[in-house]
N, C-alpha and C positions, 0 to 999 in steps of 0.2 A: 504494500500500500504506500503510495507516495506521500511525502510530507508536503502538505498544501500550505502556501503562504500568500499573503500574510495570515498568520495564525499562531497557535500555541503548540509548541513541541514539548514532549516529555522525554527525559533522558535520565540515565543513571551512569555512574562511573564506578568501576571496581578495579583497583590496581593492587597487585601484590608484588612488592619489591623484595627479592631474595638477598639483596645486599644494599649497603648505603649508596644512595645516588648523590653525587656531589660535584660541584663545580659547574662548568659551562655545559649546558645541554645543547647538542647539535642535532639537527634532523634533516632527513631527506624525504620528500613527499613526491609521489607519482600519482597523477590523476588521469583516468581515462573517462571520457564522457560519451555516452551513446544517446543519439537523438535520431528518430526515424530510421533506426537500423544502422546508422553510420557511427562507427566508433573511432574517436580521435583523441589524442592526448591534449590535455589542457596545459599550455605553456606557463611559464613563470611571468607574472605581471608585478609591477610595483604600484602600490596605491598609497600615496602620501608617504613614500619611502618604506612602506611595509610590503615585503614580498607575499604574494598570494598566488596559489596554484602549485604546479609541479616545480618545486624550488628546493634548493639546499638552504637550510636555515642555520646560520652560524652561531646564533645566541638566542635560543628560544625564549628564555626567561626575559631578557631585555626587550625582545620583540613583542612579547605579550604585554609587557608594561607599557610600551610605546603605542600599542594598538587599542588601549582601553576605550577611546571614543568610538572606534570603528568596529571592534568585535568584543563588546562588553560581556557577552555570555561566556566566552572562553576564560576571560580573566576572573569573572565572578565564580565560575566553577572551581578554578584553581584556588582562589582565596578561601572559598568555603571549605574545600578539601583540606587545605593546609591548616586553617584556623581550627577546624573541627578536631584535628588530630594534634593540636598544640605546636604546629610547626611555623617557622618564619616564612613570610612571603617575599623576602628580599632576595636580590641576586648578589652573588652566586648562590646557588641552592645547596642545601644539605638536607636530604630526606632520609631518615633512618629506615632500615629494613622493616617490613611489616605490611599489613593489609590496610588499604585506604579505600573508603567508599563514600559515595554520595548517592543516596537512593531517591528515586522518583522526584526529581525537581522539574519545574516547568519554566519555559522561557518564551517570550514573544519573539516571533521570527517575522521580519519584514524585509525581504530581499529585493522587492520590486523597485524601490526607489533608490537603490544603490547604483554606483557606477558600473557594477558588474551584473546588471539585471539581465543581460543577454545570456549569462551563465546560470540562470536560476531555474532552468528546467532541464530534465533529462535524467538518465540513469548514470550514476557515478560509481566507479571502482577506485578506491583510494588506498594506496599502500604507503605506509610510513615506517621509517626506522629512526630510532633515537639512540644517541650515544652521549656519555658524559666523559669526564676527564679520565675515567678508569677504563671504559670500554662500552660495549653494547648494553643498553638499558632494556630495549624491547623492540619488537616489530608488531605492527598492527595492520589489519585489513578491514576496511569499512565499505559496505555497499549501501548506497543511498539513492532514493528517487525523489526528485523535487518537481513540483508542479504548481504554477501560479493558480490562484482561485479564479 
C-alpha cells in the first residue's frame, strides 16, 4: 500500500547495536525509482547544501543537524531515540551497545510543495550502508511506495 501524501505516516525504529558506535558516521545510499514500469537510479542532488538521493554522506550527524528545517522528522526521531535512552544528541556521536527503539510514532508528510515534488511518486528501493570510525555499523534495505493524494 503506498504512502499517500500529504498525510500522516506511522513508523517505528528498532536498532540493536552489538558494539559502541562512535565518532563520525558515514553513509552510502543507492536509490532506484520505478514509475510506469521504468526503473532508474535517483542521482545525488544538493538542496541548500544538503545532499539528497543516491549520495555518499561524509558526516551524517552534522548533516542531520544542518537539515533540521528541511527534514525535521529525521532529526526528531533521532532526538527522541537518543533522549529516551539517556544519550547525547551532539556530534560526534557515542552510542553504547544495546537495543534502541521508538514505537509507533506519527509524522505529517507533505512532499508536494517541496523542490523535489517530481520525486514524490513511484516505487523506491533504497539500500544504505553506514560506517563509523571503527568500521561497519549496518546495512539497510527499504522498499517504499509514494503516491500524491
